[in-house]
N, C-alpha and C positions, 0 to 999 in steps of 0.2 A: 409396425406401429409402436411397439414397445421400444425398439431400438431408436426410432426417431425421437421418442419422448426422452429417452436417456441422453441422447446427444444434445437435445435442446436444453435439458437441465444442466448438462456439463458446460455448455457454452454460457448459460446464464450465471453459473457459479464462477467461471473464469472472468466474466465481465465484472461481477461483484467484487472479486478479489482485486482486479486491476483498479477499480474505483477506490477501494480502501487503501491500496498501496500508494496512490498518488494524492490522496486527500491530506490536508495539512491542518485540519480542525483541532486535533488534540495534541499537537506537537508541543505547544507551549506548556500545557499541563504536565505532560510527561517529562519535559526538561526541568520544570520546576520541582517535580517530585524527586528527580535525581539529584538536583543541586541543593534543595532545602536542608537535608540532613547535614551536608557539609557546611553550609552557611551557619546553621545552628551550632555546630561543633566549634567553628571558628569564633563565633560570638561568645559562647560560654567560656571557651579557652582564653580569650582576651580579657574577659571579666575576671576570671580566676587568676590570670597572670598579673593583672594590675593590682588586684587585692593583695597577692603575695608580695609584690614589689613595695606596696605602701606599708605593709607590716614590717618588711625588712628595713625600710628607711626609718620607721619609728623606733625599731630596736637600736639602730645606729644613733639616732637622736637621743634616746634615753641613755645610752652609754656615755656619750659626750656630755650631756647635760648633768648627769649625776656626778661624774668626775669633776666637772667644772664647778658645781655648787660646793663640793667638799674642798676642792683646792683653793677656794677663795677665803677659807676660814683659817684662823690660827688654832682654834680648838673647836671641837664639836661633841655633842652629847647624843645619847640614844634618842632622846626626844627630838633633837634636830634632824637626826637621820629619818625618823618616822615621818616628820614633816616633808622631807625631800621625797620619801617614798609615796606620800599622798600626791605630790606633784606629778611624779612619773606615772602613777595610776591614771591621772587625768590625761597625761600625754598619750597614753595607750588607748583611751576610749575613741571610738565605740567598740574596739576589739576587746576580747576577753582578757582582762588583766590578771586573772588567776593563773594563766599560763606563763606569765612573765616572772622570771627568777633573776634576782640581781645580787651580786656580791661586790661590796666596796671594800678595798683594803689599802693600807699604807705600807709600802715596802721600802726598805732602806738597804744601802750597800755599806760594806765594811769600810772603815777609814783608810785602810791600806790596800784594799782590793775591790775594785768596782764590780767584778763579776761574782763576788760573794754577796748575794742578795737574800734577804730574809723578810718574813712578814712581821710587821710590828703589831698591827691589829686588823681585824676584819669584821664586817657587818653583813648579815644575810637578810634578804627580803624574799618572802614566799619560799623559804627553804634554801635560797641562794643558788647561784650557778655552780659554785664549788664550795667546799668546806676547807678552811685553813685553821691551823693553830698558830699561836704566837711563836715567833722565832723559827718557824718552818722555812726551809729553803724555798725560794721562788725563782722560776726561770723567766727572765726578761730578754727581749731582743737586744742585741749588742748596741751600745751607744746611747741608750736611754738614760742611764745613771752614770755619774762620775763617782769617784771615791768619796765616801762619807756624805752621800745625798739620798734623797728619798723621792718617791713618786706615789701619786694616788692612782689606783687601778680600778676601773669599773669593768666587771665581767657581767654580761647580760645574755640570758638565754630565753628564747621564746619558742614554745612548742606550737607551731602553726598547723592548724587543721584546715584543709581546703573548704571553702565556703559551699561550692556547688558539687564538686567531685567527691565530697566526703561519703557519698553513697557508694562510690566505687573504690576509693582509697581510704582505708580505715586507719592507716598509720599516720602519725604526725611528722612534720618536717621540722628539724631543729635548726633554728636560726640563732647564730651566735655572734657576739661582737665584744671586742676588748678595746678599751680606751685608756691611754696613759697621759697623765698631766703632772707637772711638778707643782708643789704648793707655791702660792704666790706671796704670802705674807710672812712665812717662816720656812725653816729648813724642812720641817715636817708638820703634820697636823695632829694635834693631841686628840685622843678619843677618850672621853670620860676621865680626863686627867692623865692619861698614859702618854708619855713622850717617847718618841722613837730615837731621836738623836740629841 
């Protein structure tokens, strides 16, 4: 009698397992539970990537805009520079503009040697991307300056901190851009009365 009850219980258990193996009721929920974390990671990653790409484009736009605004002038003052920096702070919004550092400078080449390039003047915003002193040597890519000419250089650095992944990535990513323009109205741009050439 006991053996018969045990065999009956065993057959019942095998039938129950077979029924469970061939049922498809919870398959969709299990598949969703497996795919949902991957989909969430892809979504968050695409948001983070597009955010970083937007900030990088803004950094490039700021470099070109500041160099262009200075290159349009014959002379410029510190007050003019501060006005330009107010503009670029607006260009950077809604992103944190305290992470944005800009250095504007006018470099010039020697009359007899185009590769002998020196800094005429520089202006720093938020501490600047780099610090230069007057008449310091400056390295330019070849072909930008001819003998006895000058260029406006905008160096922009932005310390980008991820929007969502900042919980996992505590360090910042440094985004840098340099832009070179020749002055339009004169051979060089005077800064607070200082001529370069």
